[in-house]
MIDOSE-1310 file (N, C-alpha, C; in nm, 2 decimals, decimal comma, always signed):
residues 223
mrlr	+7,50/+6,75/+10,06/+7,39/+6,75/+10,16/+7,28/+6,84/+10,12; +7,15/+6,80/+10,13/+7,04/+6,89/+10,10/+6,93/+6,87/+10,21; +6,88/+6,98/+10,25/+6,77/+6,98/+10,35/+6,64/+6,96/+10,27; +6,57/+6,84/+10,29/+6,45/+6,82/+10,23/+6,33/+6,87/+10,31
rldl	+6,34/+6,85/+10,44/+6,23/+6,90/+10,53/+6,28/+6,93/+10,67; +6,23/+7,04/+10,72/+6,27/+7,08/+10,86/+6,15/+7,07/+10,95; +6,16/+6,99/+11,06/+6,05/+6,98/+11,15/+6,07/+7,05/+11,28; +5,99/+7,15/+11,30/+6,00/+7,23/+11,43/+5,90/+7,17/+11,53
iryg	+5,94/+7,06/+11,59/+5,84/+6,98/+11,67/+5,81/+7,05/+11,80; +5,91/+7,08/+11,87/+5,89/+7,16/+11,99/+6,02/+7,25/+12,01; +6,01/+7,36/+11,95/+6,13/+7,45/+11,94/+6,09/+7,59/+11,93; +6,15/+7,68/+12,02/+6,11/+7,82/+12,01/+5,96/+7,83/+12,03
kftd	+5,89/+7,91/+11,95/+5,75/+7,93/+11,96/+5,67/+7,83/+11,88; +5,74/+7,74/+11,81/+5,68/+7,65/+11,72/+5,64/+7,51/+11,79; +5,53/+7,45/+11,75/+5,49/+7,32/+11,79/+5,44/+7,25/+11,67; +5,50/+7,14/+11,64/+5,45/+7,05/+11,53/+5,43/+7,13/+11,40
rsid	+5,54/+7,21/+11,36/+5,54/+7,28/+11,23/+5,65/+7,23/+11,15; +5,63/+7,22/+11,02/+5,73/+7,17/+10,93/+5,74/+7,27/+10,81; +5,87/+7,27/+10,76/+5,89/+7,34/+10,63/+5,94/+7,24/+10,53; +5,86/+7,21/+10,43/+5,90/+7,10/+10,34/+5,94/+7,17/+10,20
fgpk	+6,06/+7,14/+10,17/+6,12/+7,19/+10,04/+6,10/+7,10/+9,92; +6,04/+6,99/+9,95/+6,01/+6,90/+9,84/+6,13/+6,83/+9,78; +6,11/+6,73/+9,69/+6,22/+6,66/+9,63/+6,31/+6,75/+9,54; +6,43/+6,71/+9,53/+6,52/+6,78/+9,44/+6,48/+6,77/+9,30
pesg	+6,47/+6,88/+9,23/+6,43/+6,88/+9,09/+6,53/+6,81/+9,00; +6,49/+6,74/+8,90/+6,58/+6,67/+8,81/+6,66/+6,76/+8,73; +6,61/+6,88/+8,71/+6,69/+6,98/+8,63/+6,64/+7,12/+8,68; +6,72/+7,22/+8,65/+6,68/+7,36/+8,69/+6,73/+7,39/+8,83
pdlh	+6,70/+7,51/+8,87/+6,74/+7,56/+9,00/+6,67/+7,49/+9,12; +6,74/+7,49/+9,23/+6,68/+7,43/+9,35/+6,70/+7,54/+9,46; +6,64/+7,65/+9,44/+6,65/+7,77/+9,53/+6,51/+7,79/+9,60; +6,51/+7,80/+9,73/+6,39/+7,82/+9,80/+6,41/+7,95/+9,89
ivfg	+6,31/+8,03/+9,89/+6,31/+8,15/+9,97/+6,20/+8,14/+10,08; +6,25/+8,15/+10,20/+6,16/+8,15/+10,32/+6,15/+8,29/+10,37; +6,03/+8,35/+10,36/+6,01/+8,49/+10,39/+5,90/+8,51/+10,49; +5,90/+8,62/+10,56/+5,79/+8,65/+10,66/+5,82/+8,78/+10,73
lnea	+5,73/+8,82/+10,81/+5,74/+8,95/+10,88/+5,85/+8,93/+10,99; +5,89/+9,04/+11,05/+5,98/+9,04/+11,17/+5,92/+8,95/+11,28; +6,00/+8,87/+11,34/+5,96/+8,79/+11,45/+5,87/+8,67/+11,40; +5,86/+8,65/+11,27/+5,78/+8,54/+11,22/+5,84/+8,40/+11,25
gkst	+5,98/+8,40/+11,27/+6,04/+8,27/+11,30/+6,15/+8,23/+11,21; +6,19/+8,32/+11,12/+6,29/+8,28/+11,02/+6,42/+8,25/+11,09; +6,47/+8,33/+11,18/+6,59/+8,31/+11,25/+6,58/+8,18/+11,34; +6,46/+8,16/+11,39/+6,44/+8,04/+11,47/+6,46/+7,91/+11,38
alsa	+6,40/+7,92/+11,26/+6,41/+7,81/+11,17/+6,56/+7,78/+11,13; +6,64/+7,89/+11,11/+6,78/+7,87/+11,08/+6,85/+7,81/+11,19; +6,83/+7,86/+11,31/+6,89/+7,80/+11,43/+6,85/+7,66/+11,45; +6,73/+7,62/+11,42/+6,68/+7,49/+11,44/+6,76/+7,39/+11,34
yldl	+6,78/+7,44/+11,22/+6,85/+7,36/+11,12/+7,00/+7,34/+11,17; +7,06/+7,44/+11,22/+7,20/+7,42/+11,27/+7,20/+7,33/+11,39; +7,10/+7,34/+11,48/+7,09/+7,25/+11,59/+7,06/+7,10/+11,55; +6,99/+7,09/+11,44/+6,97/+6,95/+11,39/+7,10/+6,89/+11,35
lfgi	+7,18/+6,97/+11,28/+7,31/+6,92/+11,23/+7,41/+6,90/+11,35; +7,42/+6,99/+11,44/+7,53/+6,99/+11,54/+7,49/+6,97/+11,68; +7,36/+6,97/+11,71/+7,31/+6,95/+11,84/+7,26/+7,08/+11,90; +7,15/+7,07/+11,98/+7,10/+7,18/+12,04/+7,20/+7,24/+12,14
eers	+7,22/+7,37/+12,13/+7,32/+7,43/+12,22/+7,29/+7,42/+12,37; +7,39/+7,41/+12,45/+7,37/+7,39/+12,59/+7,28/+7,49/+12,66; +7,31/+7,62/+12,62/+7,23/+7,73/+12,67/+7,14/+7,79/+12,56; +7,06/+7,71/+12,50/+6,98/+7,75/+12,39/+6,88/+7,85/+12,44
rynf	+6,85/+7,96/+12,36/+6,76/+8,06/+12,40/+6,62/+8,03/+12,34; +6,60/+7,91/+12,29/+6,47/+7,87/+12,23/+6,39/+7,78/+12,31; +6,40/+7,80/+12,44/+6,33/+7,71/+12,54/+6,22/+7,79/+12,61; +6,18/+7,91/+12,55/+6,08/+7,99/+12,62/+5,94/+7,94/+12,62
lhey	+5,91/+7,84/+12,53/+5,78/+7,78/+12,53/+5,79/+7,63/+12,58; +5,89/+7,56/+12,53/+5,91/+7,42/+12,56/+6,04/+7,41/+12,64; +6,03/+7,34/+12,76/+6,15/+7,33/+12,84/+6,26/+7,25/+12,77; +6,38/+7,26/+12,82/+6,49/+7,19/+12,76/+6,46/+7,04/+12,74
samr	+6,41/+6,98/+12,84/+6,38/+6,84/+12,83/+6,28/+6,80/+12,73; +6,20/+6,90/+12,68/+6,09/+6,87/+12,59/+6,13/+6,91/+12,44; +6,24/+6,99/+12,43/+6,27/+7,05/+12,30/+6,31/+6,93/+12,20; +6,26/+6,95/+12,08/+6,28/+6,84/+11,98/+6,26/+6,91/+11,84
iggv	+6,36/+6,87/+11,76/+6,35/+6,91/+11,62/+6,38/+6,79/+11,53; +6,34/+6,80/+11,41/+6,37/+6,69/+11,32/+6,38/+6,73/+11,17; +6,40/+6,64/+11,09/+6,41/+6,68/+10,95/+6,45/+6,56/+10,86; +6,45/+6,58/+10,73/+6,49/+6,48/+10,63/+6,60/+6,55/+10,56
lela	+6,72/+6,48/+10,56/+6,84/+6,52/+10,49/+6,86/+6,43/+10,37; +6,90/+6,48/+10,26/+6,94/+6,40/+10,14/+7,09/+6,40/+10,15; +7,14/+6,28/+10,18/+7,29/+6,25/+10,19/+7,33/+6,15/+10,09; +7,43/+6,19/+10,01/+7,48/+6,10/+9,91/+7,37/+6,04/+9,82
gseh	+7,27/+6,12/+9,79/+7,16/+6,07/+9,71/+7,05/+5,99/+9,77; +7,06/+5,97/+9,91/+6,96/+5,90/+9,98/+6,89/+5,99/+10,09; +6,76/+5,97/+10,11/+6,70/+6,05/+10,22/+6,71/+5,98/+10,35; +6,74/+6,06/+10,46/+6,76/+6,01/+10,59/+6,68/+6,10/+10,69
tftr	+6,60/+6,04/+10,77/+6,52/+6,11/+10,87/+6,59/+6,11/+11,00; +6,60/+6,23/+11,06/+6,66/+6,24/+11,19/+6,58/+6,32/+11,28; +6,60/+6,30/+11,41/+6,53/+6,38/+11,52/+6,64/+6,42/+11,62; +6,64/+6,54/+11,67/+6,74/+6,58/+11,76/+6,67/+6,63/+11,89
tkqr	+6,72/+6,57/+12,00/+6,66/+6,61/+12,13/+6,77/+6,69/+12,21; +6,73/+6,75/+12,32/+6,82/+6,83/+12,40/+6,87/+6,74/+12,52; +6,99/+6,68/+12,49/+7,06/+6,61/+12,60/+7,20/+6,60/+12,56; +7,29/+6,56/+12,66/+7,43/+6,57/+12,64/+7,48/+6,46/+12,55
snsl	+7,42/+6,34/+12,55/+7,46/+6,23/+12,47/+7,34/+6,16/+12,40; +7,37/+6,09/+12,30/+7,26/+6,02/+12,22/+7,15/+6,11/+12,19; +7,18/+6,23/+12,15/+7,07/+6,32/+12,11/+7,02/+6,31/+11,97; +7,09/+6,24/+11,89/+7,05/+6,22/+11,75/+6,99/+6,09/+11,73
lnat	+6,86/+6,09/+11,68/+6,78/+5,97/+11,66/+6,75/+5,95/+11,52; +6,74/+5,82/+11,48/+6,70/+5,79/+11,34/+6,55/+5,78/+11,33; +6,50/+5,74/+11,21/+6,36/+5,74/+11,18/+6,28/+5,65/+11,28; +6,34/+5,55/+11,34/+6,27/+5,46/+11,43/+6,29/+5,51/+11,58
gqpv	+6,36/+5,62/+11,60/+6,37/+5,67/+11,73/+6,49/+5,62/+11,81; +6,58/+5,55/+11,74/+6,70/+5,49/+11,80/+6,82/+5,58/+11,79; +6,90/+5,59/+11,89/+7,01/+5,68/+11,89/+7,11/+5,63/+11,78; +7,17/+5,73/+11,71/+7,27/+5,70/+11,60/+7,39/+5,79/+11,63
seva	+7,50/+5,75/+11,57/+7,62/+5,82/+11,59/+7,61/+5,96/+11,51; +7,68/+6,06/+11,57/+7,69/+6,19/+11,50/+7,75/+6,18/+11,37; +7,83/+6,07/+11,35/+7,90/+6,06/+11,22/+7,80/+6,04/+11,10; +7,68/+6,00/+11,14/+7,57/+5,99/+11,03/+7,55/+6,12/+10,96
itah	+7,58/+6,23/+11,03/+7,56/+6,37/+10,97/+7,70/+6,43/+10,94; +7,79/+6,42/+11,04/+7,92/+6,49/+11,03/+8,00/+6,44/+10,92; +7,98/+6,31/+10,88/+8,06/+6,26/+10,77/+8,03/+6,33/+10,64; +7,92/+6,41/+10,63/+7,88/+6,48/+10,51/+7,91/+6,63/+10,52
lagl	+7,98/+6,67/+10,63/+8,00/+6,81/+10,65/+8,15/+6,86/+10,62; +8,22/+6,77/+10,56/+8,36/+6,80/+10,52/+8,44/+6,85/+10,63; +8,42/+6,80/+10,75/+8,50/+6,84/+10,87/+8,47/+6,98/+10,93; +8,36/+7,04/+10,88/+8,33/+7,18/+10,93/+8,27/+7,17/+11,07
srda	+8,31/+7,26/+11,15/+8,25/+7,28/+11,29/+8,13/+7,36/+11,27; +8,05/+7,38/+11,38/+7,93/+7,46/+11,38/+7,97/+7,60/+11,34; +8,07/+7,66/+11,40/+8,11/+7,80/+11,37/+8,15/+7,81/+11,23; +8,23/+7,72/+11,17/+8,27/+7,73/+11,04/+8,16/+7,72/+10,94
yttm	+8,07/+7,62/+10,97/+7,95/+7,60/+10,88/+7,86/+7,73/+10,88; +7,84/+7,79/+11,00/+7,76/+7,91/+11,02/+7,82/+8,02/+10,94; +7,95/+8,04/+10,95/+8,02/+8,14/+10,88/+8,01/+8,13/+10,73; +8,01/+8,01/+10,68/+8,01/+7,98/+10,53/+7,87/+7,98/+10,47
fsld	+7,78/+7,92/+10,55/+7,65/+7,90/+10,49/+7,53/+7,96/+10,56; +7,55/+8,02/+10,67/+7,43/+8,07/+10,75/+7,45/+8,22/+10,78; +7,47/+8,30/+10,68/+7,49/+8,44/+10,70/+7,36/+8,51/+10,73; +7,36/+8,61/+10,82/+7,24/+8,69/+10,84/+7,29/+8,84/+10,83
detl	+7,19/+8,93/+10,85/+7,22/+9,07/+10,84/+7,34/+9,11/+10,93; +7,34/+9,06/+11,05/+7,45/+9,10/+11,14/+7,58/+9,05/+11,10; +7,59/+8,93/+11,06/+7,72/+8,87/+11,02/+7,77/+8,93/+10,89; +7,68/+8,96/+10,80/+7,72/+9,02/+10,68/+7,77/+9,16/+10,70
eagg	+7,71/+9,24/+10,79/+7,75/+9,37/+10,82/+7,89/+9,37/+10,89; +7,90/+9,27/+10,98/+8,03/+9,26/+11,05/+8,14/+9,21/+10,96; +8,10/+9,12/+10,86/+8,20/+9,08/+10,76/+8,24/+9,19/+10,67; +8,15/+9,28/+10,63/+8,19/+9,39/+10,55/+8,28/+9,48/+10,62
kail	+8,26/+9,51/+10,75/+8,36/+9,59/+10,82/+8,49/+9,52/+10,83; +8,48/+9,39/+10,85/+8,61/+9,31/+10,86/+8,69/+9,32/+10,74; +8,62/+9,32/+10,62/+8,69/+9,33/+10,49/+8,76/+9,47/+10,49; +8,69/+9,57/+10,52/+8,75/+9,71/+10,52/+8,87/+9,72/+10,61
esrg	+8,86/+9,65/+10,72/+8,97/+9,66/+10,82/+9,07/+9,55/+10,81; +9,05/+9,46/+10,71/+9,14/+9,35/+10,68/+9,16/+9,26/+10,80; +9,05/+9,22/+10,86/+9,05/+9,13/+10,98/+8,93/+9,04/+10,98; +8,94/+8,93/+11,06/+8,82/+8,85/+11,08/+8,81/+8,74/+10,98
dlgk	+8,77/+8,62/+11,02/+8,75/+8,51/+10,93/+8,65/+8,53/+10,83; +8,53/+8,60/+10,86/+8,43/+8,62/+10,77/+8,48/+8,72/+10,66; +8,55/+8,82/+10,71/+8,60/+8,92/+10,61/+8,69/+8,85/+10,51; +8,78/+8,76/+10,56/+8,87/+8,69/+10,46/+8,79/+8,60/+10,37
llft	+8,68/+8,54/+10,42/+8,60/+8,45/+10,34/+8,53/+8,53/+10,23; +8,47/+8,64/+10,27/+8,39/+8,72/+10,17/+8,49/+8,78/+10,07; +8,60/+8,83/+10,11/+8,70/+8,88/+10,02/+8,75/+8,78/+9,92; +8,78/+8,66/+9,98/+8,82/+8,55/+9,89/+8,72/+8,51/+9,78
asag	+8,59/+8,51/+9,83/+8,49/+8,47/+9,73/+8,47/+8,58/+9,63; +8,47/+8,71/+9,67/+8,44/+8,82/+9,57/+8,56/+8,83/+9,48; +8,68/+8,80/+9,52/+8,80/+8,82/+9,44/+8,83/+8,70/+9,36; +8,76/+8,59/+9,38/+8,79/+8,46/+9,31/+8,92/+8,40/+9,35
lgna	+8,97/+8,42/+9,47/+9,10/+8,37/+9,51/+9,07/+8,25/+9,60; +9,07/+8,13/+9,53/+9,04/+8,01/+9,61/+9,14/+7,97/+9,71; +9,26/+8,01/+9,69/+9,37/+7,97/+9,79/+9,42/+8,09/+9,86; +9,34/+8,19/+9,88/+9,39/+8,31/+9,94/+9,43/+8,29/+10,09
sdtl	+9,35/+8,20/+10,15/+9,38/+8,17/+10,30/+9,52/+8,11/+10,31; +9,55/+8,01/+10,22/+9,68/+7,94/+10,23/+9,79/+8,04/+10,20; +9,77/+8,12/+10,10/+9,87/+8,22/+10,06/+9,90/+8,32/+10,18; +9,79/+8,36/+10,24/+9,80/+8,45/+10,35/+9,88/+8,39/+10,47
nale	+9,84/+8,26/+10,50/+9,91/+8,19/+10,60/+10,06/+8,18/+10,57; +10,10/+8,15/+10,45/+10,24/+8,14/+10,41/+10,31/+8,27/+10,42; +10,24/+8,38/+10,38/+10,30/+8,51/+10,39/+10,32/+8,55/+10,54; +10,22/+8,52/+10,62/+10,24/+8,55/+10,77/+10,35/+8,47/+10,83
aead	+10,37/+8,34/+10,79/+10,48/+8,26/+10,84/+10,61/+8,32/+10,79; +10,62/+8,37/+10,67/+10,74/+8,43/+10,62/+10,77/+8,56/+10,69; +10,67/+8,64/+10,72/+10,69/+8,76/+10,79/+10,74/+8,73/+10,93; +10,68/+8,63/+11,00/+10,73/+8,59/+11,13/+10,87/+8,55/+11,13
alyr	+10,91/+8,48/+11,03/+11,05/+8,44/+11,02/+11,15/+8,55/+11,01; +11,10/+8,66/+10,94/+11,18/+8,78/+10,93/+11,19/+8,86/+11,06; +11,07/+8,88/+11,12/+11,07/+8,97/+11,24/+10,95/+8,93/+11,33; +10,98/+8,92/+11,46/+10,87/+8,91/+11,56/+10,92/+8,99/+11,68
kqah	+10,83/+9,06/+11,74/+10,87/+9,15/+11,85/+10,93/+9,06/+11,97; +11,04/+9,10/+12,02/+11,11/+9,04/+12,13/+11,16/+8,90/+12,10; +11,17/+8,87/+11,97/+11,22/+8,73/+11,93/+11,37/+8,75/+11,89; +11,45/+8,65/+11,93/+11,59/+8,66/+11,90/+11,64/+8,57/+11,79
gtel	+11,55/+8,48/+11,74/+11,60/+8,39/+11,64/+11,55/+8,42/+11,50; +11,48/+8,54/+11,48/+11,44/+8,57/+11,35/+11,55/+8,62/+11,26; +11,53/+8,62/+11,13/+11,63/+8,66/+11,04/+11,68/+8,80/+11,06; +11,58/+8,89/+11,09/+11,62/+9,03/+11,11/+11,70/+9,04/+11,24
allk	+11,66/+8,97/+11,34/+11,74/+8,98/+11,47/+11,88/+8,93/+11,45; +11,90/+8,82/+11,38/+12,03/+8,77/+11,35/+12,11/+8,86/+11,27; +12,05/+8,93/+11,17/+12,13/+9,02/+11,09/+12,17/+9,15/+11,18; +12,08/+9,19/+11,27/+12,12/+9,30/+11,36/+12,23/+9,26/+11,45
krlv	+12,23/+9,14/+11,49/+12,34/+9,09/+11,58/+12,47/+9,09/+11,50; +12,47/+9,04/+11,38/+12,59/+9,04/+11,29/+12,64/+9,18/+11,27; +12,54/+9,28/+11,25/+12,58/+9,42/+11,23/+12,66/+9,47/+11,35; +12,60/+9,44/+11,47/+12,67/+9,49/+11,59/+12,81/+9,43/+11,60
dvks	+12,83/+9,30/+11,57/+12,96/+9,24/+11,57/+13,05/+9,30/+11,47; +13,01/+9,33/+11,35/+13,09/+9,39/+11,25/+13,13/+9,53/+11,29; +13,04/+9,61/+11,35/+13,07/+9,74/+11,39/+13,18/+9,73/+11,50; +13,17/+9,64/+11,59/+13,27/+9,62/+11,70/+13,40/+9,59/+11,65
rrda	+13,41/+9,50/+11,55/+13,54/+9,46/+11,49/+13,60/+9,58/+11,41; +13,51/+9,66/+11,35/+13,56/+9,78/+11,27/+13,62/+9,88/+11,37; +13,54/+9,90/+11,48/+13,59/+10,00/+11,58/+13,73/+9,95/+11,64; +13,74/+9,82/+11,65/+13,87/+9,77/+11,71/+13,99/+9,79/+11,62
idtl	+13,97/+9,79/+11,49/+14,08/+9,80/+11,40/+14,08/+9,94/+11,33; +13,99/+10,03/+11,37/+13,98/+10,16/+11,31/+14,10/+10,25/+11,36; +14,15/+10,33/+11,27/+14,27/+10,42/+11,31/+14,24/+10,56/+11,26; +14,27/+10,66/+11,34/+14,24/+10,80/+11,31/+14,34/+10,84/+11,19
asty	+14,29/+10,93/+11,11/+14,37/+10,97/+10,99/+14,50/+11,03/+11,03; +14,50/+11,11/+11,14/+14,63/+11,17/+11,19/+14,72/+11,06/+11,24; +14,67/+10,96/+11,30/+14,76/+10,85/+11,35/+14,81/+10,78/+11,23; +14,73/+10,75/+11,13/+14,77/+10,68/+11,01/+14,89/+10,76/+10,94
egle	+14,87/+10,89/+10,93/+14,97/+10,98/+10,86/+15,10/+10,97/+10,94; +15,10/+10,97/+11,07/+15,22/+10,97/+11,15/+15,29/+10,83/+11,13; +15,21/+10,72/+11,14/+15,27/+10,59/+11,12/+15,33/+10,58/+10,98; +15,26/+10,64/+10,88/+15,31/+10,63/+10,74/+15,44/+10,71/+10,73
aerl	+15,45/+10,82/+10,79/+15,57/+10,90/+10,79/+15,69/+10,82/+10,85; +15,66/+10,76/+10,97/+15,76/+10,68/+11,03/+15,81/+10,56/+10,94; +15,71/+10,51/+10,87/+15,75/+10,39/+10,78/+15,84/+10,44/+10,67; +15,81/+10,56/+10,61/+15,89/+10,61/+10,51/+16,03/+10,64/+10,56
daaq	+16,04/+10,70/+10,68/+16,17/+10,74/+10,73/+16,25/+10,61/+10,75; +16,19/+10,51/+10,81/+16,26/+10,38/+10,83/+16,30/+10,32/+10,70; +16,22/+10,33/+10,60/+16,26/+10,27/+10,47/+16,38/+10,34/+10,41; +16,38/+10,48/+10,43/+16,50/+10,55/+10,38/+16,63/+10,52/+10,46
qyg	+16,61/+10,51/+10,59/+16,73/+10,48/+10,67/+16,79/+10,34/+10,65; +16,70/+10,25/+10,64/+16,74/+10,11/+10,63/+16,73/+10,05/+10,49; +16,70/+10,14/+10,40/+16,68/+10,09/+10,26/+16,82/+10,07/+10,20
């Protein structure tokens, strides 16, 4: 999937504005930098792109100029080598329209997202200063999906998530708080049973010596 053009038709502070990235070059890099002053609308454009893909959020904060019923974004996406024009409106159903203004299934876009949800897509491809800072802290604290993602990427560990899940499952099988069927819980139960059996058959040294003396006397008398 490639974004060819983003249309900010009625979204945030924008009205009938477009960002055109042009056709994909036949060779060489395809990197575009969108820059501007603070409050110029960079975050608005990023949010608009996500809303184009996944739908305008129910409580969108970009309705301060255009009411919910008037909000509209559009764009041209290159999907599997072909250009497709879409428009997104703010409504619960049939919000995705094709080039002729007819409603189309969400599958027209989601089929090219590899099953990613909005949150997953945002985490992987829509990082900003706040999420990067939070992700860095998450790495240091070994927590959070973004921390795991960034650590995986920086370390070149493509299957780190699967490995971590397997290790967590193995750890859970060994021990879980207040669980009775884990391996450690079963071993502790066996240990208690063994100690009980040992205590039942255990004999004091003095008692053993007395019994041994009696045995020797009996052997001498009846030998």
